[in-house]
C-alpha distance (Angstrom), angle and dihedral (degrees) to the residues before:
residue distance angle dihedral
M1 . . .
K2 3.98 . .
I3 3.76 90.8 .
K4 3.73 91.5 53.7
Q5 3.82 91.4 51.4
F6 3.79 91.1 47.0
T7 3.78 89.7 51.8
V8 3.73 91.2 50.4
L9 3.74 90.6 48.8
L10 3.86 92.5 51.9
E11 3.81 89.2 50.0
S12 3.79 91.9 52.6
G13 3.90 88.6 47.4
I14 3.90 87.2 59.7
E15 3.77 89.8 62.4
I16 3.74 93.9 47.8
Y17 3.75 92.0 51.4
R18 3.79 90.0 46.6
N19 3.75 90.8 53.9
M20 3.82 91.1 48.8
F21 3.83 90.7 54.2
R22 3.90 88.8 51.0
I23 3.76 90.7 52.5
L24 3.71 90.6 48.5
E25 3.80 91.9 52.0
K26 3.82 89.2 52.4
E27 3.77 89.1 46.7
K28 3.77 89.8 56.9
K29 3.79 91.4 47.7
Y30 3.71 92.4 53.8
I31 3.73 94.6 43.6
L32 3.83 88.9 53.7
S33 3.89 91.5 48.4
L34 3.77 95.9 40.5
Q35 3.74 90.7 -127.1
E36 3.93 96.0 165.9
E37 3.73 95.8 -178.0
K38 3.82 97.8 48.3
L39 3.71 89.5 44.5
R40 3.92 91.5 56.0
A41 3.82 87.1 49.4
I42 3.71 95.1 48.3
C43 3.78 90.8 48.0
S44 3.80 90.1 55.5
E45 3.76 89.5 51.9
K46 3.78 89.7 48.5
E47 3.75 90.5 54.1
N48 3.82 91.9 51.5
L49 3.80 89.7 49.4
L50 3.82 92.5 48.0
S51 3.71 86.5 57.5
A52 3.80 90.4 54.7
V53 3.78 89.6 48.3
R54 3.80 90.2 54.5
D55 3.83 91.2 49.8
F56 3.78 90.5 49.7
E57 3.69 93.0 49.8
S58 3.76 92.4 47.1
K59 3.74 91.9 50.7
R60 3.74 90.9 42.0
L61 3.94 92.4 57.5
D62 3.88 92.3 40.6
M63 3.86 90.8 54.4
L64 3.90 93.0 43.9
H65 3.82 88.3 52.5
E66 3.71 91.1 50.0
L67 3.81 90.3 48.6
A68 3.77 90.4 49.0
D69 3.88 90.5 55.3
S70 3.81 93.0 46.6
L71 3.89 91.7 47.8
G72 3.87 93.0 45.9
Y73 3.92 95.2 -109.5
A74 3.70 130.9 132.1
P75 3.88 106.5 -113.4
Q76 3.77 91.8 -114.9
E77 3.81 92.9 51.4
L78 3.89 95.5 55.3
T79 3.78 105.7 88.1
I80 3.86 123.0 173.7
S81 3.88 87.3 -109.6
R82 3.92 92.4 54.4
L83 3.76 90.3 44.6
I84 3.85 89.3 54.2
R85 3.78 88.0 50.6
V86 3.81 93.9 50.6
S87 3.78 97.0 40.3
D88 3.83 127.3 92.8
E89 3.83 123.5 -127.6
P90 2.99 137.6 -59.3
Y91 3.77 87.1 28.0
A92 3.79 97.9 53.6
G93 3.76 91.1 52.8
R94 3.96 92.9 45.1
I95 3.80 93.4 46.2
E96 3.97 88.7 48.1
K97 3.85 89.3 51.5
C98 3.78 93.6 48.1
R99 3.84 90.4 46.9
Q100 3.75 91.1 55.0
I101 3.74 94.3 44.6
L102 3.80 94.0 46.9
S103 3.74 91.7 47.7
K104 3.70 92.4 52.6
Q105 3.71 93.7 46.7
I106 3.74 96.9 47.8
G107 3.90 86.7 51.9
R108 3.80 90.0 53.1
I109 3.85 92.0 45.8
R110 3.86 90.5 52.1
E111 3.82 93.1 49.8
M112 3.95 92.3 44.6
N113 3.90 88.2 50.0
R114 3.75 91.6 49.6
S115 3.89 90.1 47.7
N116 3.68 93.0 48.3
R117 3.81 92.8 48.3
V118 3.88 90.6 51.7
L119 3.87 89.8 47.7
A120 3.76 94.5 47.7
G121 3.87 90.0 49.0
N122 3.78 90.9 49.8
R123 3.83 92.3 48.1
L124 3.78 89.5 48.0
E125 3.87 92.3 51.0
L126 3.91 89.4 49.0
I127 3.82 89.9 49.7
K128 3.82 89.8 48.9
G129 3.81 92.0 48.5
A130 3.82 91.3 51.0
V131 3.78 93.7 48.7
S132 3.68 89.6 49.8
L133 3.82 92.4 49.3
L134 3.79 89.5 47.9
G135 3.76 91.1 51.1
A136 3.83 89.6 53.9
V137 3.81 93.3 49.5
K138 3.70 92.5 45.5
E139 3.76 94.0 62.6
P140 3.73 111.5 27.8
Q141 3.78 118.7 -172.9
Q142 3.84 113.4 -100.7
I143 3.78 114.7 -122.2
Y144 3.75 96.5 -170.3
Y145 3.80 131.2 50.3
G146 3.83 118.0 -129.5
N147 3.99 88.1 -98.8
G148 3.84 90.5 57.8
E149 3.78 96.4 -106.8
V150 3.87 118.5 137.1
R151 3.75 115.5 -104.3
D152 3.72 116.9 -129.4
M153 3.88 105.1 -128.2
G154 3.88 94.4 176.3
V155 3.91 88.7 -106.5
T156 3.78 114.0 128.8
G157 3.66 127.9 -168.4
K158 3.78 142.4 138.7
Y159 3.80 129.4 -106.5
F160 3.67 119.4 -140.5
S161 3.74 122.6 -163.5
H162 3.68 121.7 -144.9
K163 3.75 89.1 -139.1
V164 3.87 118.1 86.7
């Protein structure tokens, strides 16, 4: 009975991780289009989903420990691969399928997170550069004093005339 519950839990975890990937795709879209309000909303959704991921992982580990006890293994000895080997069909096949799907999804999520982090960093650098440029344009250095004299800015150079 515990193996059936564990299988159902893994199958529900697949949906949680699929939703996380969808949210990360939206996050990427909003980072690229600089849609700040939508980005805030998606970050809130992501926080809620991260809570669901933590709950799922906690339940998964608890159930795995219970299964280890019932099968006579130490908790650290019972891996998903070992559980598949000692389980009967159809649960062994379902767990194997879940393992493959979850592994692939987690890899995709890690890659998307890395990509979004790089994109957000690049966007932030662009914004910092634009703000810096705007600050320089806003307050240009004056060359002339109010009385018309040339201000010495510590820059030297030569002036060449095209007339000889």
